C-alpha positions in Angstrom: -91.4 160.6 -82.3 -93.9 161.2 -79.4 -92.8 164.8 -79.0 -93.7 165.4 -82.7 -97.3 164.1 -82.0 -98.2 165.9 -78.8 -96.7 168.2 -76.1 -98.1 166.1 -73.3 -95.4 164.0 -71.6 -96.1 160.2 -72.0 -95.6 157.4 -69.4 -96.0 154.0 -70.9 -97.3 151.7 -68.2 -97.1 148.5 -70.1 -93.6 147.6 -71.3 -92.3 144.0 -71.4 -88.7 143.1 -70.4 -87.0 139.7 -70.2 -83.5 138.6 -70.0 -82.1 138.0 -73.5 -82.5 134.2 -73.8 -86.0 134.4 -72.5 -86.8 137.4 -74.6 -85.8 135.5 -77.7 -88.0 132.6 -76.7 -91.0 134.8 -76.2 -90.4 136.5 -79.5 -90.2 133.1 -81.2 -93.5 132.0 -79.6 -95.4 135.1 -80.5 -94.1 135.1 -84.1 -95.1 131.5 -84.5 -98.6 131.7 -82.9 -99.8 135.3 -82.7 -98.1 138.2 -84.6 -94.6 139.3 -85.6 -92.8 142.0 -83.6 -91.9 145.2 -85.4 -88.8 146.1 -83.3 -85.6 144.2 -83.0 -82.7 144.5 -80.5 -81.7 143.6 -77.1 -84.0 144.4 -74.2 -81.7 147.3 -73.2 -81.6 148.6 -76.8 -85.3 148.4 -77.0 -85.8 150.4 -73.8 -83.3 153.0 -74.9 -85.3 153.3 -78.2 -88.4 154.3 -76.2 -86.5 157.1 -74.4 -85.0 158.2 -77.7 -88.5 158.4 -79.0 -89.4 160.9 -76.3 -91.2 158.9 -73.7 -91.2 160.5 -70.1 -91.2 157.2 -68.2 -91.8 153.5 -68.4 -93.3 150.8 -66.2 -91.4 147.6 -66.8 -93.2 144.2 -66.6 -92.1 140.6 -66.7 -94.0 137.3 -66.1 -92.9 133.9 -65.1 -94.1 131.1 -67.4 -92.9 128.4 -65.0 -92.1 128.1 -61.4 -88.7 128.7 -59.9 -87.6 131.6 -62.1 -89.4 134.5 -60.4 -86.4 135.7 -58.3 -84.1 135.7 -61.4 -86.7 137.8 -63.4 -87.3 140.2 -60.5 -83.5 140.8 -60.2 -83.3 141.4 -63.9 -86.1 144.0 -63.8 -84.4 145.7 -60.8 -81.2 145.9 -62.7 -83.0 147.7 -65.5 -84.6 150.3 -63.2 -81.2 151.1 -61.9 -79.8 151.6 -65.4 -82.8 153.6 -66.6 -83.7 156.1 -63.8 -87.1 157.1 -65.4 -88.6 153.7 -64.9 -90.2 151.6 -62.3 -90.5 147.8 -62.2 -93.0 145.2 -61.4 -92.2 141.9 -59.8 -93.6 138.6 -60.9 -94.1 135.0 -59.6 -95.6 131.8 -60.7 -98.8 130.3 -59.1 -96.9 127.1 -58.4 -94.1 129.0 -56.6 -93.9 128.5 -52.9 -93.9 131.4 -50.4 -95.5 134.0 -52.6 -95.4 136.5 -49.7 -91.6 136.1 -49.3 -91.0 136.6 -53.1 -92.9 139.8 -53.1 -91.5 141.1 -49.9 -87.9 140.6 -51.2 -88.9 142.1 -54.6 -90.2 145.2 -52.8 -87.9 145.6 -49.9 -84.6 144.5 -51.4 -85.1 145.1 -55.2 -87.3 148.2 -55.0 -90.1 146.9 -57.3 -93.5 148.5 -56.8 -96.0 145.8 -57.6 -96.6 142.4 -59.4 -97.4 141.4 -62.9 -99.5 138.3 -63.5 -100.7 136.9 -66.8 -103.7 134.5 -66.4 -103.4 133.1 -70.0 -99.6 132.4 -69.9 -99.7 131.1 -66.3 -102.8 129.1 -66.7 -104.6 130.4 -63.6 -107.8 132.3 -62.7 -107.4 135.7 -61.0 -109.7 134.5 -58.2 -107.8 131.3 -57.6 -107.2 131.2 -53.8 -103.5 130.3 -54.5 -103.1 134.0 -55.4 -104.6 135.4 -52.2 -101.3 135.6 -50.4 -100.0 137.7 -53.3 -102.8 140.1 -53.1 -102.4 140.4 -49.3 -98.7 141.0 -49.6 -99.3 143.8 -52.2 -101.8 145.5 -49.9 -99.3 145.7 -47.1 -97.0 148.1 -49.1 -99.7 149.6 -51.3 -98.3 147.8 -54.3 -100.0 147.7 -57.8 -101.2 144.5 -59.5 -101.1 144.4 -63.3 -103.0 141.2 -64.2 -104.0 140.0 -67.7 -107.3 138.8 -66.5 -109.4 139.8 -69.5 -110.7 137.1 -71.9 -108.9 138.4 -75.0 -106.7 138.1 -76.9 -107.4 134.3 -76.7 -104.7 132.5 -78.5 -105.1 128.8 -79.0 -101.5 128.0 -78.5 -101.8 128.8 -74.8 -103.2 125.2 -74.6 -106.3 125.8 -72.6 -109.6 127.8 -72.8 -108.3 131.1 -71.5 -111.8 132.6 -71.7 -112.9 130.1 -69.1 -110.3 131.2 -66.5 -110.6 135.0 -67.2 -113.1 137.7 -67.3 -114.8 140.5 -65.5 -116.8 138.2 -63.3 -113.7 136.7 -61.8 -111.9 140.2 -61.4 -115.1 141.5 -59.6 -114.6 138.7 -57.0 -111.1 139.9 -56.2 -112.2 143.6 -56.1 -114.9 142.6 -53.5 -112.6 140.4 -51.5 -109.8 143.0 -51.5 -111.3 146.4 -52.1 -108.1 148.2 -51.2 -106.0 146.4 -53.9 -104.9 148.5 -56.8 -105.6 146.5 -60.0 -104.8 147.3 -63.6 -106.5 145.2 -66.3 -104.8 145.5 -69.7 -106.4 145.9 -73.2 -109.4 147.8 -71.7 -110.7 144.4 -70.7 -111.9 143.5 -74.2 -114.1 141.7 -75.1 -115.9 142.7 -71.9 -115.0 146.3 -71.9 -118.4 147.5 -71.0 -118.5 145.2 -67.9 -115.1 146.5 -66.9 -116.1 150.1 -67.3 -119.1 149.4 -65.0 -116.7 148.0 -62.5 -114.8 151.2 -62.6 -118.0 152.9 -61.3 -118.1 150.8 -58.2 -114.5 149.9 -57.4 -112.2 153.0 -57.0 -108.9 150.9 -57.0 -109.5 149.4 -60.5 -107.8 150.7 -63.6 -107.7 149.8 -67.2 -104.9 150.3 -69.7 -105.1 151.0 -73.4 -102.6 148.3 -74.5 -103.1 147.6 -78.2 -106.7 148.9 -78.2 -106.3 152.2 -80.0 -104.1 151.0 -82.8 -106.8 149.4 -85.0 -105.1 146.0 -84.6 -108.0 144.1 -83.0 -111.5 144.2 -84.3 -112.8 145.8 -81.1 -114.1 149.3 -81.3 -113.3 151.6 -78.4 -116.1 153.8 -76.9 -114.9 157.3 -76.9 -117.5 158.5 -74.4 -116.5 155.8 -72.0 -112.8 157.0 -72.1 -113.9 160.4 -71.3 -116.2 159.3 -68.6 -113.5 157.2 -66.9 -110.6 159.4 -67.8 -109.2 159.3 -64.2 -108.9 155.4 -64.3 -107.4 154.9 -67.8 -103.7 154.4 -68.3 -101.7 154.5 -71.5 -99.8 151.3 -72.3 -98.2 150.0 -75.4 -97.3 146.3 -74.8 -93.9 147.4 -76.3 -91.9 145.6 -77.7 -94.4 142.8 -78.2 -96.3 144.8 -80.9 -96.5 144.5 -84.7 -96.7 148.2 -85.4 -94.8 151.4 -84.5 -94.7 152.8 -81.0 -96.5 155.9 -82.1 -99.5 154.2 -83.6 -101.6 154.0 -80.5 -100.8 157.6 -79.5 -102.0 158.7 -82.8 -105.2 156.6 -82.3 -105.8 158.4 -79.0 -105.3 161.9 -80.6 -107.6 161.0 -83.5 -110.4 160.3 -80.9 -110.3 164.0 -80.0 -110.7 163.4 -76.3 -109.7 166.9 -75.3 -106.5 168.2 -73.6 -107.5 167.3 -70.0 -108.5 163.8 -70.7 -105.4 163.1 -72.9 -103.1 164.4 -70.2 -104.8 162.1 -67.6 -104.5 159.1 -69.8 -101.0 159.7 -71.1 -99.4 161.0 -68.0 -101.3 162.2 -64.9 -102.9 158.9 -63.9 -99.7 156.9 -64.2 -97.8 159.5 -62.1 -100.4 159.0 -59.4 -100.5 155.2 -59.5 -96.7 154.5 -59.7 -93.8 155.9 -57.7 -92.1 157.0 -60.9 -89.9 160.0 -61.5 -90.5 161.0 -65.2 -88.0 163.1 -67.0 
């Protein structure tokens, strides 16, 4: 359990939730083309397992793999944050949806969601595609957060396109320059361009990276300890739970084994998330 590993409270900023039928489909796809999930159960059971494991708070993410389902997914996420009080939820939409601003406005004002989750690989769009500009502008209006899988990896062939061509630090930098006030989180420490993303942290104060799957020795992608210390104010802990092939605790153990120091650890595991998100951890 987390509490057996560290006395620092943990907010997991990268937890996936989908309605049961879609959750089953996502699991089936991953286990056919990427990796097998360690954890079984309904979405609600899986969330409860995180709290039973000692987590202080969760940020719930969903993504729309096709147009027309965003409102349904956003309503589902909203239902979960009501059931689990130590959570916040992110809305989603699809690039081919109409009226992005209206979708986000309803998600925020009526459903209480605090940002938007986009996945460039799944949704087959580049982060700097102008079709997304209304989304970014709507987020800025209520100081919302954008979590966007805009890094080039993991590049899975089954996505059906060259995901590296539509992703990467260069494209994210364009958005940061166009919308310097937009809070952006890039998962997986932006690998395989982590150094370029770390450099962007130096020049763009609204950019954050999360640790999702990067400190569990799952990918062949070494993490620079000194960079984590240098950018400790802008790194968030995330697990990708339950879409992971190993235990929830493995990445926390990986962070502890890096010997980052108490202050840095507290920022990555808890403090930064509590500043970025309107969450009420237990």
